[in-house]
C-alpha positions in Angstrom: -2.3 -14.8 -17.3 -3.7 -15.0 -13.8 -1.4 -14.4 -10.8 -1.6 -15.2 -7.1 -0.6 -12.7 -4.4 0.3 -13.9 -0.9 1.5 -11.8 2.1 3.6 -13.4 4.8 2.9 -11.6 8.2 6.2 -12.8 9.7 5.6 -11.4 13.2 3.2 -9.3 15.3 6.2 -7.6 16.9 7.5 -4.1 15.9 10.1 -1.8 17.2 7.9 1.2 16.6 4.6 2.3 18.2 2.9 4.3 15.4 -0.2 5.8 16.9 -2.4 4.9 13.9 -1.3 1.3 13.7 -4.3 -1.0 13.3 -2.7 -4.4 14.2 -3.0 -4.3 18.0 -0.5 -5.0 20.7 3.1 -5.6 19.5 3.8 -9.1 20.8 6.9 -11.1 20.1 4.9 -13.7 18.2 6.6 -14.8 15.0 5.8 -17.3 12.2 7.6 -20.6 12.8 9.6 -22.4 10.2 7.1 -25.2 10.3 4.3 -22.7 9.4 6.5 -21.2 6.7 7.0 -24.6 5.1 3.2 -25.3 5.4 2.5 -22.0 3.8 4.8 -22.6 0.9 3.2 -26.0 0.3 -0.3 -24.4 0.4 0.8 -21.7 -2.0 2.2 -24.3 -4.4 -1.1 -26.1 -4.4 -3.1 -22.9 -5.0 -0.9 -22.1 -8.0 -1.7 -25.5 -9.5 -5.4 -25.0 -8.8 -5.3 -21.6 -10.6 -3.2 -23.0 -13.3 -0.7 -20.2 -13.1 3.0 -19.9 -12.3 3.0 -16.2 -11.5 3.3 -15.4 -7.8 3.7 -12.1 -5.9 5.0 -12.4 -2.3 4.9 -9.6 0.2 6.7 -9.6 3.5 4.8 -7.7 6.2 4.6 -7.4 10.0 4.7 -5.9 12.6 8.1 -5.0 11.2 9.2 -7.8 8.9 13.0 -7.1 9.3 12.8 -8.3 12.9 12.5 -11.7 11.2 14.9 -11.0 8.4 16.4 -14.6 8.4 13.0 -15.9 7.6 12.6 -13.6 4.6 15.7 -15.1 3.0 14.7 -18.6 4.0 11.4 -18.1 2.1 13.2 -16.7 -0.9 15.6 -19.7 -0.8 12.8 -22.2 -0.6 11.0 -20.7 -3.6 14.2 -20.6 -5.6 14.2 -24.4 -5.4 10.8 -24.6 -7.1 10.7 -25.1 -10.8 8.6 -23.0 -13.1 7.4 -20.5 -10.5 7.9 -16.9 -11.5 8.1 -15.1 -8.1 8.3 -11.3 -7.4 9.0 -10.1 -3.9 8.0 -6.9 -2.1 8.4 -5.7 1.5 7.1 -2.7 3.5 9.4 -1.5 6.3 9.7 1.4 8.7 13.4 1.6 7.7 14.9 1.8 11.2 16.5 -1.7 11.1 18.1 -1.3 7.7 21.8 -1.4 7.2 23.9 -1.1 4.0 24.7 -4.8 4.0 21.0 -5.7 4.6 19.7 -3.5 1.8 22.3 -4.9 -0.6 21.2 -8.5 0.4 17.5 -7.6 -0.2 18.2 -6.0 -3.6 20.5 -8.9 -4.6 17.5 -11.2 -4.0 15.2 -8.9 -6.0 13.1 -7.7 -3.1 11.4 -4.4 -3.9 11.4 -2.5 -0.6 8.9 0.2 0.2 9.7 2.7 3.0 7.2 4.4 5.3 7.8 8.2 5.6 5.0 10.5 6.7 6.7 13.7 5.8 9.3 16.1 7.2 10.6 15.3 10.7 8.1 17.2 12.7 5.2 15.5 10.9 6.8 12.1 10.7 7.6 12.1 14.4 4.0 13.1 15.4 2.8 9.5 14.9 5.8 7.3 14.0 7.8 6.9 17.3 9.8 4.0 18.7 8.8 1.8 21.6 10.2 4.3 24.0 8.2 7.2 22.4 11.3 8.7 20.8 11.4 10.2 17.3 12.4 8.0 14.4 12.8 10.5 11.5 16.6 10.7 11.7 16.9 6.9 11.3 14.4 6.9 8.4 16.3 9.7 6.6 19.5 7.6 6.9 17.6 4.6 5.5 16.2 6.7 2.6 19.7 7.7 1.5 20.9 4.0 1.5 17.8 2.8 -0.3 17.9 5.4 -3.0 21.5 4.6 -3.7 20.5 1.0 -4.5 17.1 1.8 -6.1 16.3 5.3 -7.2 12.7 4.1 -8.0 12.0 3.2 -4.3 8.4 3.8 -3.3 7.4 5.7 -0.2 4.2 5.3 1.6 3.0 8.5 3.4 0.0 8.3 5.8 -2.0 11.4 6.4 -3.9 11.9 9.7 -6.4 14.6 10.7 -3.7 16.5 12.7 -1.1 16.4 9.9 -3.4 17.3 7.0 -2.4 20.9 7.1 1.2 20.0 6.2 0.4 17.6 3.2 2.1 19.7 0.5 5.1 20.4 2.7 5.5 16.8 3.5 5.2 15.6 -0.1 7.8 18.3 -1.1 10.1 17.0 1.7 9.8 13.4 0.4 10.4 14.6 -3.2 13.5 16.5 -2.1 14.9 13.5 -0.3 15.0 12.0 -3.8 11.9 9.8 -4.0 9.9 9.8 -7.2 7.3 7.3 -6.3 5.1 8.6 -3.5 2.0 6.6 -2.4 -0.2 8.8 -0.2 -3.1 7.5 1.8 -5.4 8.7 4.6 -5.5 7.1 8.0 -9.0 5.6 7.4 -9.3 4.5 11.0 -9.0 8.0 12.3 -11.8 10.3 13.5 -12.1 12.6 10.5 -14.4 15.5 11.1 -15.8 18.1 8.7 -13.3 20.7 10.0 -10.4 18.3 9.1 -11.7 18.0 5.5 -11.9 21.8 5.2 -8.2 21.9 6.1 -7.5 19.0 3.8 -9.2 20.8 0.9 -6.8 23.7 1.3 -3.9 21.3 1.4 -5.0 19.6 -1.8 -5.3 23.0 -3.5 -1.7 23.8 -2.4 -0.6 20.4 -3.5 -2.3 20.9 -6.9 -0.1 24.0 -7.6 2.9 21.9 -6.6 1.9 19.1 -8.9 1.3 21.4 -11.9 4.6 23.2 -11.3 6.5 19.9 -11.3 4.8 18.7 -14.4 5.5 22.0 -16.3 9.1 21.6 -15.3 8.9 18.1 -16.9 9.7 16.3 -13.7 9.1 12.5 -13.8 7.3 11.3 -10.7 4.3 9.4 -9.4 2.0 10.9 -6.8 -0.9 8.5 -6.1 -3.4 11.2 -4.7 -3.3 12.9 -8.2 -2.1 10.3 -10.7 -4.6 7.6 -9.7 -7.5 10.1 -10.0 -6.3 11.3 -13.4 -6.1 7.7 -14.5 -9.7 7.1 -13.4 -10.7 9.8 -15.8 -8.4 9.2 -18.8 -9.0 5.4 -18.7 -12.0 3.3 -18.0 -12.8 2.8 -14.3 -11.3 -0.2 -12.7 -13.4 -3.2 -13.7 -14.5 -5.8 -11.1 -12.3 -8.4 -12.7 -9.2 -6.1 -12.2 -9.9 -5.4 -8.5 -8.4 -7.5 -5.6 -11.6 -9.6 -5.3 -11.3 -10.0 -1.5 -9.8 -13.3 -0.4 -9.6 -14.9 -3.8 -6.7 -13.6 -5.9 -4.8 -12.4 -2.8 -4.6 -13.4 0.8 -2.6 -12.8 4.0 -1.0 -15.5 6.1 -1.0 -14.6 9.9 2.0 -15.7 12.0 0.0 -18.8 13.2 -0.9 -19.8 9.7 -4.5 -18.5 9.7 -5.6 -17.1 6.3 -7.3 -13.7 5.9 -8.5 -11.8 2.8 -6.1 -8.9 3.2 -3.4 -7.3 5.4 -5.9 -5.1 7.4 -7.6 -8.2 8.8 -4.5 -9.6 10.4 -4.3 -8.4 13.9 -2.7 -9.6 17.2 -6.2 -10.5 18.4 -7.8 -12.7 15.7 -11.0 -11.8 14.0 -12.7 -15.2 13.4 -15.5 -13.8 11.2 -12.9 -12.8 8.6 -10.7 -15.9 8.8 -10.9 -17.7 5.4 -9.0 -20.8 6.3 -5.6 -22.1 7.5 -2.5 -23.1 5.5 -2.7 -26.6 6.9 -6.3 -27.1 6.1 -6.9 -24.9 3.0 -9.4 -22.3 2.2 -12.9 -22.2 3.8 -14.8 -21.8 0.5 -18.1 -20.9 2.2 -16.4 -18.1 4.1 -14.5 -16.9 1.1 -17.7 -16.7 -1.0 -19.7 -15.0 1.9 -17.1 -12.3 2.2 -16.9 -11.8 -1.5 -20.7 -11.5 -1.8 -20.8 -9.0 1.1 -18.0 -7.0 -0.5 -19.7 -6.8 -3.9 -23.1 -5.8 -2.5 -24.7 -2.7 -4.0 -24.0 0.3 -1.7 -27.2 2.4 -1.7 -25.4 5.3 0.0 -23.5 5.8 -3.3 -26.6 5.9 -5.5 -26.8 8.9 -7.7 -23.2 10.0 -7.1 -21.6 11.1 -10.3 -18.2 10.0 -9.0 -19.2 6.5 -8.0 -17.3 4.9 -10.9 -14.1 6.7 -10.0 -13.9 6.2 -6.3 -12.6 3.3 -4.2 -15.9 2.4 -2.5 -15.2 -1.2 -3.6 -12.1 -1.6 -1.3 -13.2 -3.8 1.5 -10.1 -3.1 3.5 -10.7 0.7 3.6 -14.4 0.1 4.3 -13.6 -2.2 7.2 -11.1 0.2 8.7 -13.5 3.1 8.5 -16.9 1.4 9.3 -16.1 -2.0 10.7 -18.0 -3.5 7.8 -17.1 -4.6 4.3 -20.6 -4.0 2.8 -20.8 -0.3 3.6 -18.9 2.4 1.8 -16.6 4.5 3.9 -17.9 8.0 4.5 -14.2 9.1 4.7 -13.7 7.9 1.2 -16.8 9.7 0.1 -15.8 13.1 1.5 -12.2 12.8 0.4 -13.0 11.8 -3.2 -15.5 14.6 -3.7 -13.0 17.1 -2.6 -9.9 15.6 -4.2 -11.3 14.6 -7.6 -12.6 18.1 -8.4 -9.2 19.7 -7.6 -7.3 17.0 -9.5 -9.5 17.4 -12.6 -8.9 21.1 -12.7 -5.1 20.5 -12.5 -5.3 18.0 -15.3 -7.4 20.3 -17.4 -4.8 23.1 -17.0 -2.0 20.8 -18.0 -4.0 19.4 -21.0 -4.8 22.9 -22.3 -1.1 23.8 -22.1 -0.4 20.6 -24.0 2.2 19.7 -21.5 4.3 17.0 -23.0 5.1 15.2 -19.8 1.5 15.1 -18.7 0.3 13.8 -22.1 2.9 11.0 -22.1 2.3 10.2 -18.5 -1.4 9.7 -18.9 -1.9 8.8 -22.5 1.2 6.7 -23.4 0.8 3.1 -22.2 4.6 2.7 -22.3 5.3 5.7 -20.0 5.5 3.8 -16.7 8.3 1.5 -18.1 10.1 4.4 -19.8 9.9 6.6 -16.7 11.1 3.8 -14.4 14.1 3.3 -16.7 15.0 6.9 -16.8 14.6 7.4 -13.1 16.9 4.5 -12.3 19.7 5.6 -14.7 
């Protein structure tokens, strides 16, 4: 059955000043309750149009917990709706979390993801507060509280050119904090140069040894840099119908009610050419179709690449962050995938030849994700 994904950008404000943040100036501009009500009505209408009752809501910012009352208001309003199956997610910097707030979020079935860039020295390189002070100590406290409530909490770790040399150490730090779901990503807006990729390659090689060692010890965990690339080899590449399909199956609602195709397009200063409507007026179908057609254009720079089917050249958000366009593949993705996939494939071959039981179940048993989640949360 089809589903609909909507992201509420509750505010442009944030109590951190992460150097790689793409959203712009941190202004105290929040979504009003009137805009929230209009958004809920708009979403209801879209569910009817798509003839589905499956809805995925994400709370985003700025820092969404600055507007925590509105999170629970939205949940309360959807709880009054009949026959809508809603799941909730939220991404937070963790610094505003308390024991009571975490409990309230989990009691309302909000899956909370935490941003941790690695061990304190690395994390505090880019993730500082509004006064430029470190935040790692607050995040470590939040990590302990979150893992007590949900051992399957996900961490998002952003890698920048100046932190690439510490990738393996940072992943190991996050793992030792207790996290078993680690989503790693590059800062695609950064100025990555060839010398950075040379450093990154060495870090991937070191991380490969870490990954193999953990698998041989039958540890259960998810590391996106490796597991997603292995998936692209063991299963068929992601089909167009399975992808986000920019601005169609998912959309973002800015604090003022403007609609955008994904989170990366919602900024303090609006980008009119990527606005696909407004919650009070509905979608601009012509703009939606134009962006989709631009996104799906053939990318001649990828012609002849044997890894084309396995890379994320189709992600309009990454392409936009890297090139400012959605019809041009990111050169950062290109360099990264060519380096990473070769290293990942060698690690996978090594584990396959050893007939490592955990590796085989992880990548060839369709029920593994559910079983692993259950065992981690016990």
